[in-house]
BAFI-3210 file (N, C-alpha, C; in Angstrom, 3 decimals, decimal comma, padded with zeros to 6 digits):
// residues 77
n [1|2|3|4|5|6|7|8|9|10|11|12|13|14|15|16|17|18|19|20|21|22|23|24|25|26|27|28|29|30|31|32|33|34|35|36|37|38|39|40|41|42|43|44|45|46|47|48|49|50|51|52|53|54|55|56|57|58|59|60|61|62|63|64|65|66|67|68|69|70|71|72|73|74|75|76|77]
n.u [051,094|052,667|051,398|051,395|054,479|057,413|058,758|061,426|061,512|059,565|060,854|062,966|061,879|060,776|062,974|063,905|062,214|062,557|065,275|064,656|063,141|064,951|066,915|065,550|065,064|067,678|067,836|066,304|065,749|067,250|066,434|063,677|062,648|062,872|061,722|060,457|060,186|058,097|056,304|055,708|054,294|052,159|050,940|049,617|047,560|043,980|041,732|039,203|036,185|037,396|039,832|043,458|043,641|045,239|044,911|043,462|044,525|042,584|041,434|043,602|044,235|042,203|042,279|044,725|043,933|042,145|043,864|045,420|043,443|042,622|044,913|045,108|043,113|044,516|045,784|047,869|048,030]
n.v [-225,528|-226,229|-228,091|-230,413|-230,800|-230,703|-227,628|-227,072|-228,336|-226,754|-224,066|-224,655|-225,338|-222,932|-221,417|-222,381|-221,581|-218,831|-218,688|-219,428|-217,438|-215,200|-216,280|-216,294|-213,452|-212,464|-213,627|-212,398|-210,946|-207,552|-206,079|-206,199|-204,469|-201,982|-198,877|-195,873|-192,535|-191,275|-193,092|-194,401|-192,488|-192,066|-194,419|-194,318|-192,618|-191,714|-193,251|-192,214|-190,459|-188,423|-187,370|-187,255|-186,995|-188,359|-191,800|-192,781|-194,491|-196,840|-196,894|-197,600|-200,077|-201,581|-201,313|-202,842|-205,369|-206,018|-206,446|-208,669|-210,569|-210,866|-211,965|-214,537|-215,897|-216,478|-219,531|-220,585|-220,583]
n.w [-005,114|-003,276|-002,028|-003,265|-003,551|-001,871|-000,310|-001,042|-003,576|-004,946|-004,842|-006,427|-009,019|-009,473|-009,755|-012,010|-013,933|-013,765|-014,674|-017,403|-018,286|-018,333|-020,046|-022,418|-022,651|-023,159|-025,700|-027,429|-030,589|-031,025|-033,219|-033,377|-031,616|-032,669|-033,301|-034,441|-032,591|-033,663|-034,887|-032,455|-031,071|-032,919|-032,929|-030,401|-030,794|-031,125|-033,106|-035,373|-034,139|-032,246|-033,476|-033,065|-030,370|-027,645|-026,347|-023,354|-020,376|-019,933|-022,455|-023,906|-022,686|-023,683|-026,331|-026,783|-025,790|-027,618|-029,890|-028,998|-028,700|-031,220|-032,398|-031,165|-032,426|-034,827|-036,568|-035,798|-032,912]
ca.u [051,930|053,377|050,456|052,047|055,901|058,170|058,867|062,562|061,357|058,989|061,753|063,891|061,228|060,486|064,099|064,161|061,426|063,236|066,307|064,374|062,818|066,025|067,754|064,851|065,133|068,866|067,930|065,476|066,449|067,051|065,780|062,306|062,426|063,362|060,593|060,870|059,214|056,918|055,634|055,111|053,299|051,087|050,204|048,901|046,272|042,705|041,129|037,694|035,838|038,387|041,248|044,554|043,701|045,864|044,132|043,496|044,847|041,428|041,268|044,873|044,018|041,074|042,935|045,756|043,196|041,587|044,839|045,895|042,485|042,811|046,204|044,758|042,442|045,351|045,855|049,260|047,603]
ca.v [-226,392|-226,860|-229,104|-231,667|-230,932|-229,754|-226,158|-227,148|-228,511|-225,664|-223,039|-225,149|-225,139|-221,554|-220,684|-222,809|-220,709|-217,463|-218,755|-219,652|-216,028|-214,388|-216,656|-215,967|-212,147|-212,348|-214,074|-211,572|-209,877|-206,154|-205,243|-206,342|-203,261|-200,852|-198,068|-194,476|-191,942|-190,847|-194,369|-194,658|-191,532|-192,268|-195,644|-193,936|-191,639|-192,376|-193,109|-191,949|-189,247|-187,461|-187,746|-186,329|-187,071|-189,715|-192,873|-192,847|-195,760|-197,755|-197,154|-198,280|-201,598|-202,112|-201,525|-203,888|-206,710|-206,580|-207,021|-209,891|-211,406|-211,203|-212,870|-215,748|-216,312|-217,174|-220,815|-221,046|-220,739]
ca.w [-005,707|-002,258|-001,618|-003,790|-003,650|-000,649|-000,780|-001,591|-005,002|-005,713|-005,175|-007,659|-010,275|-009,935|-010,201|-013,347|-014,600|-013,926|-015,600|-018,808|-018,679|-018,526|-021,286|-023,557|-022,984|-023,639|-026,974|-028,331|-031,725|-030,913|-034,441|-033,056|-030,848|-033,322|-033,446|-034,175|-031,515|-034,402|-034,897|-031,030|-030,766|-033,985|-032,496|-029,255|-031,258|-031,318|-034,463|-035,191|-033,792|-031,632|-034,038|-032,640|-028,928|-027,067|-025,614|-021,836|-019,995|-020,140|-023,882|-024,352|-022,297|-024,590|-027,673|-026,574|-025,400|-029,041|-030,542|-028,424|-028,850|-032,666|-032,569|-030,710|-033,716|-035,900|-036,324|-035,033|-031,446]
c.u [052,912|052,578|050,917|053,624|056,252|058,557|060,362|062,416|060,715|059,928|062,764|063,253|060,844|061,627|064,468|063,539|062,203|064,295|065,874|063,803|063,896|066,818|066,993|064,783|066,495|068,994|067,037|066,314|066,282|066,310|064,158|061,771|062,537|061,830|060,797|059,940|057,903|055,846|055,080|053,956|051,904|050,225|049,160|047,582|045,182|042,152|039,483|037,359|036,807|039,751|042,213|044,705|044,423|044,958|044,407|043,886|043,828|041,337|042,523|044,820|043,170|041,549|043,953|045,202|042,435|042,614|045,265|044,774|042,357|043,948|045,921|043,884|043,100|045,298|046,893|048,911|046,474]
c.v [-226,945|-227,943|-230,612|-232,012|-230,351|-228,414|-226,244|-227,254|-227,298|-224,605|-223,312|-224,917|-223,789|-220,750|-221,181|-221,889|-219,306|-217,485|-218,704|-218,306|-215,136|-214,906|-216,218|-214,336|-211,832|-212,805|-213,409|-210,711|-208,335|-205,448|-205,479|-205,023|-201,753|-200,065|-196,773|-193,766|-191,566|-192,022|-194,541|-193,832|-191,436|-193,588|-195,383|-192,994|-192,495|-192,173|-192,877|-190,712|-188,034|-187,673|-186,564|-186,378|-188,229|-190,548|-192,538|-194,227|-196,992|-197,972|-197,960|-199,844|-202,121|-202,387|-202,826|-205,273|-206,928|-207,104|-208,380|-210,810|-211,956|-212,033|-214,306|-216,419|-216,971|-218,689|-221,421|-221,316|-221,640]
c.w [-004,498|-001,567|-001,995|-003,491|-002,295|-001,214|-001,338|-003,256|-005,999|-005,908|-006,383|-008,828|-010,557|-010,433|-011,585|-014,186|-014,846|-014,701|-017,162|-019,386|-019,238|-019,753|-022,411|-023,811|-023,513|-025,440|-028,218|-029,433|-031,305|-031,965|-034,195|-032,531|-031,515|-033,959|-033,161|-033,111|-032,293|-034,400|-033,481|-030,659|-031,803|-033,492|-031,072|-029,438|-031,416|-032,716|-034,452|-035,075|-033,281|-032,232|-033,283|-031,247|-028,583|-026,202|-024,109|-021,623|-020,153|-021,551|-024,528|-023,997|-023,238|-025,935|-027,790|-026,557|-026,840|-029,844|-030,231|-028,812|-030,304|-033,051|-032,113|-031,764|-034,660|-035,571|-035,841|-033,685|-031,379]
res [m|t|g|f|l|t|p|y|w|c|l|g|i|y|a|v|f|g|l|i|v|i|l|s|a|f|s|i|n|p|a|l|e|v|e|s|d|i|e|i|e|n|a|m|r|v|e|g|i|n|v|g|r|r|r|t|c|c|e|e|l|g|h|n|w|r|i|v|k|n|e|f|k|l|r|l|y]
***
């Protein structure tokens, strides 16, 4: 980015992006994050053959990737 703009403007643009992130974080509805400990624990469980075992980090990343991939298939995006 500094190849096209001076560092002064780059820093200013990045600062604005940071402010946007902060403002959007304050505007999030707290009701979206309400989830019980039991629901969180059940969401981490493996479905299928090894029922009852928690997912490993790699399995959890793969699971989350499939969720995100399916969300991008929605017409909204």
